[in-house]
N, C-alpha and C positions, 0 to 999 in steps of 0.2 A: 570484524569487531563488535563487542558486546557493549553496550549504553546498560547498568541496572537503572531500576527507577529513581529518579530524584525528583528534587523541586527546577526546575531549570526558570524558575521564576518569568515566565512567556518570554523566555529567550531558546533561541533557533537551539537545537539538539544535535542538528546536521545544518552548519552553518555554507554560507556560497563558498565557491573552491574548497571542499572540506580536502585534504590530505587521500582519504579511503576514495571516498565516492563523489567527485567532483560535480557530477553531471549531477546530483540531488540537493535538496534543502526540505528541512524538516521543523516544524516547529509544533509545540502545543501549546494552548492558550485555557487558561483556566480565569472563567469570569464570575461573578456575583452579577443576580439583577439590574441594570443601570450602568454596569460597568462598560466601559470601550475600551478596545484595539485597536493600532493604526498602522500599519508599516507599508514598505513599499522595497520593491526587489529587482533592482536593476539584473537586467541581463536573464533571468529566470521565469517560465512562465510560471502561477501556483496554482493551486485549487483549495480551497476551503469548505473545508468537510467537517461536522459535527460531529462530533461522538456522542453524545448527548446534548441536550437542551436545544435552545433556539435564539439564534440572531437574526437581526436585520442589519444588510450588510450595502454598504454607499462603495462602485467603483466608479472614480473619476464622475462623481455626480448621477450616477445611475443606481437608482435602487433595486434592492432587492428583499421583499418583506419577508420575516417568519421561516428560514434557512435551519432547517434542521425539525425532527418531530420524536427524539426518542427522549425515554426517560431516563430510567435508572442505570442502564446499561447498553452496551452493544448492541444485545440481545433484544431489545426493546424496540422496536420496529425499524423500519426499513432507511437506510442512509439516506441522506442529500447531498449537494455537493455545487461548486461556483466556479466557474471559471475565471482568474484573472489574470489578465494578461501580462507580458512581460513588461516589470520597470511602473505597473499600475499603482497607483493611489487608494488604498484600502484603509477603510474603518467599520470595524463594525459592533454592534451594541449589543449584550445580552438580553434581553425578552424574557428570559422563563426564572426560575428562580435562580439555577445556577449552568452555565456550560462549560464542556470541554472539547475544544476545538482544533480539530489536527489542519495546517498548513502545510498541503503538499507540494513540491517544485521539481521544475527541472531546467537545466541550462537551454535557453532559446534567445535569441536576441530580437525575431520578429516580433512585431505588436498584433496583435489578433483581438478580434470581440470579445467582450465578456459573456458570459452566457450560465443560466441558471440549468444546475439539472435536480427532478425532483424526484420524487419515488416511484410515481409510473417512468419514469424515463430510464429506469436501473435496469440494464442487462445482465439477467441471471442464467446461471450455469451451474447445470449439479452434474457429478460424475463421482468414477472409481466405484466401491462397492467395499459392503463390509467385510465378503469373504476376503480381497486382498489389501483389508485393515487402510484403504486410501479414500474410504467416503468424504466429500467434501464438496462444498456449496461457495461459488464465487460470484458477489455482486460486483459489476462495473459502472464505478462512479464514471469516469473517465474510460470508457472501453471504446469497442466497433462503431457503436452508434455514433461518435461524436469524430469518429477519423477523420474528417475532413474540418471541422473545427480548433484544431488544437497541433501544436506543433510537433513537440517530443514526449511529452509526459502523458503515461497512464498510471490510474488509479484506479485502486480493487479494494475489497475488503472480500478477507477467505475465510470460512468457517468450515472446521471439521463437523462432519457428520454422524452422532452418535457419540458415544464417548473412547477415549483413547484414539491410536494410528496414525499414521503417515498421511505428513502432505509433501509436495515437492518433491512428488518421486514419481517414475524413476529419475533415480537424479539425473542434473543439468545445470549448465552454464553458458552464460550470455556475458563474457569477459573481455572478448578478442573479435574486434571488425574482418571479420574473413566473410563475406556473401558470397555463393548461397547458404553457407553452411553454418552461420552465426553471425550476430549484431552484440556490440557491446553496447551495454543497458547497466547501468549502475541500478542496485537495488538498496532500498530499506525498507524494515518492517517495525511495526509495533504492537505488542502482543498482550492476551489479556485473556484471561483462564473465568471460567464459569465451573465452581464456584471459584470463587480470586484465590486463593489459596492452592489453587494446581500451578502445574509449571510444566515443562515441557525441555526439549533439545534441541538444539540447531548445531547441524555437522558443518562443516565447513570442509571437503577432500579439498586441496590444490590439485592433486594429480592422480591420475586412473591408479587404482588399486596399490596406494600407497596413502600412510594414515596421514591423516587430517590434521583438523581442531575441532571442539564442542565446546558450546557454550551451555551452562543451564540456564533457562530461559523464564521468567516469572512475570508475573502480572504487572505489565507496564516496562519491560526489557522494549527496550529499542536493539535491532541487529541490522549493521550495514555490509552488504554484500560487495567488497570490494573484487575478488578474482575465487573460484573455483566452483566444484560442485556443490549444492547446497539443502539437501532436506532436510527435515523436521519435524518432531514428532512432539505428541502429548503421553500424558501419564495417563493410563486406565484409570473412569471413572471420573475423567474430564472434559468439557471442552475445550477447543481453544481458537483464538479469533487472533487474526492477524491483518492490521490495515497495512497495506502495500504499496510502495512506491516505485516507479521506474521511468528511468529519465534513458535516452536514446542519446546514441554520440552523433549518429547521422541521418537515424530515422527513427520514427515513431513505431511504425510493426516491429513487434520482439520475433527473435529467429534463434531459438533454443539449442542449443547442443548435446543432447542426451549424453551421459556417460557411456563408453563402448562397454564396459563390464554386465551392464543393466540395462543398454537399452532395448534388448528383447524383449524388457517386461513391458514396453509401449502396449503392445500385442495383448495383454490378459487382465488391463483396468479399463472397464467401460467408461467409454466416453472421452478418455482424454484425448484425441485428437481434434475433435469438437472444441476441447478448453483452449488449447495450444492454438486452434486459430483464429480464438476471440481475443487474443493480446494485440488488438493491430489498433 
């Protein structure tokens, strides 16, 4: 499902119990200096991750100052995030000239402790190659380093390295709980491009070797992956970024099932096995 960019007026783009991705929650909040935003999402743990700008955050009386350090866009500095327990009351205030803040969530009933993830805590991995047109960098905000502090939520930023190429290949899916081969993880993306008039393609192939769906993604597009194999690509001459939310049905570690037709290419892409291992 594709949501073209629109003014969501600080209201959830993917709300609780969404019919396509009920395990996910996603909001984009835009504020000017001094403006505040409050929220509470019962039954969903969340992560506050400024795309740009800086905010002071209060979680049930616990204060976190100056979260976020990026300027003009998501390429301008390193990400930061704040884990918010399920159902907690949160308020954040913009302390920069303006801010754009992602709120990512996953369905989870247990109440854990809040914590912040600063730039030095980000888990970085780079894999692929220019030759295989799969070169990309992943910055995990809530990744393997936080595995014992989070319930079901994984939050990452993915960047194409160089200009043009594919991401999420070899094609894979994670829409069915059938361990040890695969886990059910709903997934939501928000895309950005540099320059921002760039664009790309999100494929969604429901069955191996049968035609699927394709969406033209632009700067600000949101994609919900309900089921199927889902590689994406960016036009030559442009860089692509996407904010990634994964919510597990029964566990946090992600087990991807590679599309049988293309699975052999796992052996041709440098570093991909290390990349897969980080989604825990």
